[in-house]
Backbone as CSV, one residue per row, in Angstrom:
resi,resn,N_x,N_y,N_z,CA_x,CA_y,CA_z,C_x,C_y,C_z
1,MET,96.952,66.343,32.623,96.808,67.735,33.425,97.672,68.459,34.298
2,THR,98.510,68.819,34.398,98.942,68.823,35.349,98.660,69.433,36.805
3,GLU,98.707,68.825,37.666,98.062,69.104,39.039,98.097,70.114,39.650
4,ILE,97.525,71.118,39.832,98.052,72.128,40.360,97.328,72.614,41.885
5,LYS,98.033,73.327,42.771,97.667,73.113,44.196,96.248,74.369,44.029
6,THR,95.154,73.432,44.823,94.023,74.622,44.864,94.293,76.514,45.268
7,PRO,94.250,77.498,44.904,94.563,78.713,46.160,93.195,77.978,47.581
8,THR,93.359,79.305,48.400,93.028,79.354,49.712,91.409,80.469,49.232
9,PRO,90.770,80.765,49.649,89.394,81.373,49.054,90.339,82.931,49.341
10,ARG,91.385,83.732,49.956,91.448,84.684,50.085,92.391,84.777,48.961
11,GLU,93.717,83.712,48.114,94.507,83.459,47.219,93.794,83.654,45.894
12,ALA,92.105,83.441,46.252,91.523,83.553,44.802,90.918,84.845,44.517
13,PHE,90.584,84.959,45.805,89.871,86.388,45.470,90.808,87.070,44.995
14,GLU,92.384,87.554,45.664,93.269,88.024,45.224,93.420,87.755,43.687
15,LEU,93.508,86.795,43.131,93.752,86.633,41.995,92.741,87.278,40.884
16,LEU,91.361,87.153,41.762,90.187,87.634,40.661,90.456,89.349,40.415
17,MET,89.825,89.912,41.784,90.362,91.519,41.630,91.865,91.839,40.841
18,ALA,92.980,90.796,41.095,93.953,91.696,39.901,93.448,91.633,38.638
19,GLY,92.427,90.610,38.612,92.672,90.314,36.870,92.072,91.987,36.545
20,ASN,90.547,92.099,37.265,89.649,92.907,37.135,90.096,94.379,37.161
21,GLU,91.731,94.377,37.862,92.180,95.822,37.608,93.251,96.408,36.902
22,ARG,93.501,94.639,36.239,94.417,95.092,34.920,93.501,95.091,33.723
23,PHE,92.244,94.502,33.918,91.322,94.914,33.233,90.536,96.823,32.718
24,VAL,90.433,97.062,33.698,90.306,98.892,34.002,91.543,99.418,33.638
25,ALA,92.256,99.150,34.074,93.454,99.771,33.548,93.500,99.810,31.458
26,GLY,93.428,98.788,30.996,93.359,98.528,30.390,94.613,97.826,29.726
27,ALA,94.764,96.973,30.785,96.536,96.237,30.671,96.436,94.677,30.093
28,PRO,95.674,94.165,30.124,94.891,92.665,30.135,95.668,91.810,29.931
29,GLU,95.991,90.725,30.404,97.594,89.657,29.560,96.897,88.318,29.525
30,HIS,95.495,88.345,29.450,94.806,87.596,28.669,95.439,85.819,29.032
31,PRO,95.650,85.485,30.318,95.813,84.262,30.084,95.111,83.537,30.349
32,ASN,96.404,82.090,30.342,95.114,80.768,29.804,94.320,80.796,28.694
33,GLN,94.210,81.591,27.582,93.741,81.777,26.621,94.656,81.005,25.057
34,ASP,95.317,80.016,25.316,95.770,79.883,24.481,95.928,78.175,23.106
35,ALA,96.311,77.393,22.839,96.286,76.010,22.468,97.006,75.591,23.647
36,THR,98.242,75.805,23.860,98.637,74.108,25.272,97.511,74.941,25.945
37,ARG,96.707,75.830,26.671,95.959,75.824,27.561,94.946,74.937,27.243
38,ARG,94.249,75.049,26.020,93.094,74.848,26.049,93.478,73.046,25.599
39,ALA,95.037,72.202,25.059,95.014,70.949,25.720,95.207,70.490,26.580
40,GLU,95.634,71.655,28.057,96.273,71.007,28.918,94.920,70.514,29.860
41,ILE,93.528,71.254,29.919,92.726,71.284,30.306,91.513,71.090,29.316
42,ALA,91.783,69.696,28.573,90.917,68.643,27.270,90.357,67.635,28.634
43,PRO,91.651,67.174,29.570,91.301,65.815,29.733,90.052,66.154,31.183
44,SER,90.638,67.089,32.259,89.490,67.576,33.070,89.748,69.627,34.012
45,GLN,89.350,69.987,34.522,89.123,71.245,34.939,89.474,71.292,36.442
46,GLN,89.856,72.350,37.087,90.612,73.004,38.384,89.680,74.101,37.810
47,PRO,88.705,75.592,37.889,88.544,76.106,38.180,88.900,76.930,39.831
48,PHE,89.255,78.673,39.590,89.101,78.424,41.137,88.703,79.207,41.545
49,ALA,87.454,79.951,40.891,86.372,80.366,41.399,85.297,79.663,40.735
50,VAL,83.905,79.771,41.303,82.719,79.495,41.156,82.222,81.071,40.366
51,LEU,81.782,81.333,39.339,80.981,83.078,39.469,79.283,82.882,39.217
52,PHE,78.751,83.401,40.031,76.990,83.014,39.378,76.787,84.955,39.321
53,GLY,76.701,85.217,38.169,76.660,86.693,37.023,75.160,87.170,36.826
54,CYS,75.087,87.938,36.690,73.721,88.516,35.578,74.093,88.147,33.839
55,SER,72.785,87.446,33.419,73.163,87.048,32.239,73.332,88.057,31.211
56,ASP,73.815,89.730,31.597,73.577,90.665,30.747,75.385,90.042,29.397
57,SER,74.568,90.418,28.596,75.505,90.554,26.935,77.105,91.608,28.148
58,ARG,76.955,92.510,29.029,78.705,93.253,28.902,79.127,92.686,30.494
59,LEU,78.594,91.586,30.984,79.253,91.166,31.785,79.820,89.882,31.877
60,ALA,80.950,89.972,31.010,81.759,88.599,30.084,82.479,88.232,31.569
61,ALA,82.554,86.916,32.417,83.283,87.013,33.483,84.815,87.012,33.278
62,GLU,85.406,86.191,32.244,86.448,86.012,31.819,87.113,87.209,31.169
63,ILE,86.695,88.186,31.082,86.720,89.351,30.308,87.385,90.233,31.282
64,ILE,85.890,90.862,31.731,86.175,91.436,33.045,87.205,91.294,33.709
65,PHE,87.620,89.822,34.210,88.246,90.036,35.565,89.925,88.714,34.244
66,ASP,90.270,89.088,33.380,90.859,88.719,32.866,91.715,87.362,32.610
67,ARG,90.768,86.265,33.076,90.790,84.644,33.024,91.273,84.568,31.359
68,GLY,91.059,82.887,32.175,90.847,82.560,30.394,90.364,80.843,30.805
69,LEU,90.814,80.384,29.689,89.765,78.540,29.907,90.225,78.108,31.130
70,GLY,89.152,77.488,31.663,88.970,76.324,32.849,89.669,77.373,34.171
71,ASP,89.717,78.683,34.166,89.366,79.253,35.630,88.350,79.502,35.799
72,LEU,87.578,79.809,35.728,86.198,80.420,36.389,84.504,79.281,35.943
73,PHE,84.371,78.646,36.850,82.926,77.770,36.995,81.889,78.937,36.739
74,VAL,81.178,79.576,35.649,79.685,80.439,35.306,78.592,79.712,35.047
75,VAL,77.908,81.029,36.036,76.773,80.438,35.889,75.423,81.441,36.026
76,ARG,74.880,81.940,35.272,74.342,83.178,34.842,72.753,82.751,34.696
77,THR,71.836,83.810,35.284,71.048,84.357,34.726,69.997,85.910,35.393
78,ALA,69.309,86.092,34.658,69.143,87.293,34.725,68.603,88.158,35.968
79,GLY,69.151,88.658,36.253,69.315,89.466,37.451,69.861,88.323,38.643
80,HIS,71.098,87.890,38.227,71.211,87.041,39.162,70.532,86.298,40.228
81,VAL,69.304,85.741,39.848,68.006,84.819,40.599,68.097,83.234,40.230
82,MET,68.501,82.962,41.755,68.245,81.549,41.849,67.519,80.310,41.995
83,GLY,67.190,79.205,41.141,66.460,78.391,41.360,67.171,77.064,41.492
84,PRO,66.679,75.588,42.057,67.575,74.628,41.844,69.100,73.984,40.919
85,GLU,68.609,74.829,39.588,69.843,74.363,38.824,70.486,75.118,39.158
86,VAL,70.568,76.310,39.406,71.592,77.836,39.641,71.896,77.033,40.954
87,LEU,71.156,76.592,41.769,72.096,76.474,43.394,72.992,74.839,42.990
88,GLY,72.688,73.828,42.584,72.907,72.884,42.044,74.127,73.092,41.246
89,SER,73.742,73.921,40.479,75.277,73.933,39.586,76.316,74.370,39.934
90,ILE,76.027,75.763,41.528,77.032,76.344,42.221,77.393,74.865,43.262
91,GLU,76.678,74.531,43.481,77.200,73.261,44.513,78.375,72.438,43.705
92,TYR,78.095,72.374,42.898,78.837,71.309,41.897,80.051,71.793,42.093
93,GLY,80.189,72.938,41.607,81.464,73.909,41.069,82.399,73.550,42.792
94,VAL,81.712,73.910,43.845,82.486,74.306,44.976,82.988,72.353,45.506
95,ASP,81.726,71.728,45.196,81.791,70.590,45.771,82.626,68.985,45.189
96,VAL,81.963,68.818,43.754,82.752,68.214,42.866,84.056,68.950,42.251
97,LEU,84.001,69.574,42.066,85.376,70.760,40.950,86.401,71.304,42.098
98,GLY,86.084,71.674,43.523,86.979,72.089,44.418,86.967,74.059,45.052
99,CYS,85.923,74.528,43.857,86.241,75.721,44.095,86.268,76.190,45.605
100,PRO,87.336,77.408,45.910,87.554,77.482,47.121,86.833,79.069,47.153
101,LEU,86.327,79.651,45.707,85.716,80.802,46.074,84.379,80.745,45.242
102,VAL,83.455,81.563,45.562,81.954,81.679,44.783,81.411,82.648,45.130
103,VAL,81.381,83.352,43.698,80.680,85.059,43.607,79.781,85.563,43.311
104,VAL,78.797,86.602,43.564,77.466,86.899,43.400,77.847,87.915,42.674
105,LEU,77.678,88.057,41.440,78.483,89.804,40.415,77.256,90.103,39.769
106,GLY,76.529,91.239,40.196,75.393,92.422,39.745,76.077,92.891,39.411
107,HIS,75.432,93.864,38.565,76.110,95.069,38.085,75.158,96.247,37.849
108,ASP,75.517,97.660,37.851,74.045,98.799,37.459,73.808,98.446,36.124
109,SER,73.138,99.114,36.310,71.493,99.473,35.137,71.171,98.024,34.923
110,CYS,71.142,97.142,35.932,70.605,95.955,35.906,69.048,95.992,35.132
111,GLY,68.238,95.513,33.976,67.753,95.653,33.624,66.113,94.196,34.440
112,ALA,66.946,93.389,35.479,65.480,92.804,35.593,65.768,93.720,37.240
113,VAL,66.575,94.605,37.876,66.498,95.140,38.949,65.230,96.499,38.643
114,GLY,65.755,96.937,37.739,65.060,98.017,37.137,63.641,97.352,37.096
115,ALA,63.195,96.951,36.494,62.383,96.132,36.355,60.718,95.971,37.314
116,ALA,62.098,95.840,38.285,61.409,94.902,40.109,60.733,96.256,40.145
117,CYS,61.700,97.458,40.163,61.209,98.934,40.923,60.192,99.378,40.426
118,ALA,60.167,99.368,38.956,59.433,99.852,37.864,57.821,99.256,38.102
119,ALA,57.621,97.744,38.930,56.678,96.768,38.781,55.773,97.646,40.033
120,LEU,56.789,97.654,41.334,55.950,98.410,42.568,55.944,99.610,42.309
121,GLU,56.450,101.015,41.803,56.615,101.869,40.869,54.599,102.092,40.543
122,ASP,54.580,101.076,39.470,52.888,101.728,38.859,52.680,100.180,38.710
123,GLY,52.351,99.060,39.627,52.141,97.383,40.084,51.989,96.979,38.656
124,MET,52.731,97.055,38.260,53.090,96.224,36.265,53.833,95.386,35.589
125,ALA,53.582,94.633,36.375,54.477,92.965,36.153,54.745,92.973,34.703
126,PRO,55.446,92.716,34.228,56.030,91.841,32.779,55.370,90.664,32.938
127,GLY,55.020,89.852,31.742,54.238,88.735,31.252,55.551,87.632,31.257
128,GLY,54.766,86.176,31.201,55.797,85.042,31.255,56.675,85.014,32.039
129,TYR,57.621,84.147,32.007,58.893,83.708,33.193,59.653,85.252,33.401
130,VAL,59.266,86.384,32.287,60.007,87.356,32.800,59.626,87.475,34.003
131,ARG,58.657,87.671,34.795,57.732,88.135,35.842,58.250,87.283,37.018
132,ASP,58.512,85.725,36.627,58.952,85.405,37.984,60.359,86.100,38.008
133,VAL,61.185,86.544,37.213,62.267,86.908,37.423,62.710,88.272,38.331
134,VAL,61.838,88.901,38.110,61.095,90.173,38.705,60.346,90.065,39.887
135,GLU,59.878,89.384,40.151,59.564,88.610,41.575,60.439,88.054,42.713
136,ARG,61.219,87.560,42.008,62.285,86.901,42.842,63.702,87.998,43.092
137,VAL,63.188,88.886,42.599,64.184,90.354,42.394,63.785,91.401,43.582
138,THR,61.859,91.036,43.692,61.627,91.961,44.188,61.547,92.292,46.103
139,PRO,62.007,91.161,46.950,62.480,91.121,48.251,63.464,91.933,48.494
140,SER,64.806,92.495,47.729,66.030,92.791,47.630,65.277,94.481,47.127
141,VAL,64.733,94.708,46.709,64.649,95.987,46.059,63.405,96.497,48.032
142,LEU,62.670,95.981,47.952,61.974,96.308,49.568,62.246,96.362,50.212
143,ALA,64.143,95.149,50.836,64.543,95.479,51.764,65.578,96.709,51.893
144,ALA,65.745,96.998,50.287,66.806,98.345,50.717,66.144,99.568,51.321
145,ARG,64.590,99.973,50.236,63.722,100.221,50.621,63.398,100.615,52.092
146,ALA,63.160,99.411,52.630,63.068,99.751,53.658,63.922,99.906,55.260
147,ALA,64.969,99.903,54.398,66.318,100.497,55.371,66.982,101.610,54.755
148,GLY,65.988,102.933,54.017,66.228,104.480,54.014,67.351,103.961,52.329
149,ARG,67.462,102.950,51.489,68.233,103.023,50.658,67.504,102.631,49.225
150,VAL,67.186,104.113,48.934,66.584,104.200,47.397,67.703,104.494,46.083
151,GLU,68.434,104.980,46.088,69.887,105.268,45.143,69.916,104.043,44.404
152,PRO,69.959,103.900,42.976,70.450,102.709,42.094,71.330,102.123,42.886
153,GLY,72.508,102.564,42.906,73.557,101.292,43.502,73.562,100.788,44.552
154,GLU,72.622,102.273,45.545,72.222,101.486,46.927,71.036,99.730,46.895
155,ILE,70.092,100.147,45.796,69.577,98.747,46.016,69.836,97.966,45.043
156,LEU,71.168,97.867,43.735,71.471,97.294,43.127,72.673,96.324,44.731
157,ALA,73.345,97.025,45.392,73.629,96.868,46.771,73.908,95.336,46.947
158,GLU,72.231,96.025,47.464,71.481,95.443,48.529,70.572,93.806,47.828
159,HIS,70.104,94.476,46.411,70.678,92.661,45.918,71.895,91.613,46.043
160,VAL,72.579,92.285,45.665,73.791,90.856,45.371,74.277,90.585,46.980
161,LYS,74.104,91.548,48.022,73.755,91.042,49.574,72.973,90.167,49.396
162,HIS,71.468,90.474,49.638,70.479,89.396,49.654,70.844,87.916,49.071
163,THR,71.125,87.993,47.528,71.811,87.074,46.594,72.692,85.893,47.331
164,VAL,73.724,86.345,48.028,75.067,86.021,49.181,73.759,85.497,49.641
165,ASP,73.332,86.142,50.799,72.638,85.484,52.150,71.462,84.246,51.717
166,LEU,71.403,83.896,50.810,69.943,83.097,49.849,70.739,81.820,50.059
167,LEU,71.757,82.564,49.130,72.429,81.162,48.800,73.450,79.651,49.841
168,LEU,74.158,80.844,51.185,74.179,80.351,51.936,73.546,79.240,52.632
169,ASP,71.674,80.668,53.124,70.852,80.118,53.785,70.367,78.074,52.942
170,ARG,70.189,78.733,51.567,69.490,77.600,50.897,71.093,76.310,50.799
171,SER,72.282,76.544,50.565,73.017,75.331,50.308,73.450,75.421,51.684
172,ARG,73.598,74.016,52.286,73.651,74.012,53.568,75.003,73.329,53.333
173,GLY,75.684,72.899,52.412,77.100,72.315,52.053,77.995,73.426,52.094
174,LEU,77.636,74.309,51.561,78.453,75.325,51.532,78.344,76.700,52.588
175,ALA,77.397,76.721,52.868,77.755,77.417,53.985,78.507,77.091,55.223
176,GLU,78.294,75.357,55.315,79.138,74.353,56.234,80.821,74.152,55.728
177,LYS,81.308,74.664,54.677,82.050,74.562,54.011,82.996,76.180,54.355
178,VAL,81.809,77.433,54.278,82.367,78.554,54.428,82.266,79.041,55.930
179,ALA,81.613,78.355,57.277,82.209,78.132,58.320,83.577,77.367,59.046
180,ALA,83.925,76.415,57.801,85.196,76.139,58.382,86.355,76.491,57.740
181,GLY,86.275,77.664,57.273,87.460,78.349,56.466,87.721,78.244,55.373
182,GLU,86.891,76.468,54.326,87.160,75.879,53.907,86.839,76.935,52.166
183,ALA,86.069,77.732,52.346,85.455,78.306,51.263,84.926,79.860,51.648
184,ALA,84.654,81.268,50.745,84.425,82.471,50.509,82.831,82.157,49.933
185,VAL,82.269,82.990,49.872,81.427,84.004,49.416,81.084,85.220,49.204
186,VAL,81.633,85.978,47.778,81.891,86.873,47.833,80.991,87.949,47.108
187,GLY,80.292,88.742,47.500,79.349,89.553,46.552,79.761,91.119,45.970
188,LEU,79.928,90.641,44.341,80.420,92.278,43.664,79.239,93.172,42.537
189,CYS,79.706,94.337,42.574,78.767,95.156,42.137,79.803,95.815,40.978
190,TYR,79.732,94.959,39.531,80.291,96.009,37.918,79.827,96.838,37.949
191,HIS,80.672,98.045,37.362,80.505,99.200,36.641,80.316,99.581,35.724
192,LEU,79.395,99.358,34.617,79.756,99.014,33.399,80.556,100.504,32.478
193,ALA,80.759,101.199,33.002,81.548,102.557,32.425,82.913,102.085,32.148
194,ASP,83.173,101.999,33.898,84.956,101.459,34.003,85.218,100.677,34.192
195,GLY,84.697,99.652,34.256,84.962,98.293,34.742,85.142,98.000,35.644
196,SER,85.038,99.008,36.642,85.648,97.638,37.936,84.233,97.204,38.229
197,ALA,84.772,96.600,39.411,83.958,95.358,39.682,84.891,95.893,41.865
198,GLN,83.557,96.272,42.368,83.514,96.865,43.974,82.594,95.708,44.516
199,LEU,83.339,95.447,45.767,82.785,94.012,46.764,81.691,95.241,47.508
200,VAL,80.897,94.173,47.936,80.106,95.097,48.808,79.721,94.332,50.056
201,ALA,80.123,92.320,49.562,79.743,91.831,50.806,80.523,90.651,50.477
202,ALA,80.827,89.991,51.791,81.995,89.062,52.077,81.377,87.829,53.280
203,ARG,81.975,86.944,53.128,81.872,85.590,54.044,82.473,84.592,54.203
204,GLY,82.984,84.927,55.147,84.017,83.790,54.809,86.000,84.364,54.685
205,LEU,85.528,85.410,54.402,86.615,86.235,54.090,86.672,87.631,54.610
206,ASP,87.846,87.787,55.446,87.682,89.096,56.665,88.517,89.814,55.592
207,VAL,87.690,91.277,54.966,88.511,91.833,53.619,87.609,93.003,54.024
208,ASP,88.242,94.601,53.916,87.347,95.401,54.236,86.533,95.591,52.646
209,ILE,85.037,96.401,53.463,84.339,95.956,52.200,83.740,98.242,52.201
210,PRO,84.288,98.843,51.502,83.986,100.161,50.889,82.713,100.882,50.715
211,ALA,82.314,101.793,51.411,81.466,102.380,51.006,80.705,102.251,49.607
212,VAL,79.142,101.926,49.374,79.058,102.079,47.925,79.125,103.060,47.565
213,SER,79.498,102.958,46.106,79.734,104.033,44.991,78.416,103.900,43.406
């Protein structure tokens, strides 16, 4: 495999967002998806970003960011809730694979966020391990409400921001890399209808964050 230069956190972010713009415009290039790429990365991988997102079937990272094989190191759970396995996987992507960017990806109409809101309204939580997912989302919903943010988009953005901050709080190694300018963590909210990914949080990256829509 040919050695490639590791992008800076900003370069990685711009590469990712450029792919999303192509996807939204209906003009994807489908890079790195051929037999040549498959053979090239068989010996080792050099992804440029860790993507931690919701497990929703409509949130296929390589498609919505128009990337291909070996580009993204993807970790997904319902409601992008974190446990030790998730933290270890993200740290592997950053510390071992050298990814300069970590992305937390949420989306509108998220079932986990909706279930957390419903549980707070009627006091009825789901059973089994789904309850654990809902309970991990609940602090984000409570924080949003405490700040007067009650619209679905605002609650989702709060959950993504909370996940970004929780990740940096729990992963000392990642926090140190962000502080040193070696990595960045961003939070994106994906809109199912138009395919766009909106920036709602950025740590270690100096970018403008638009108002939540």
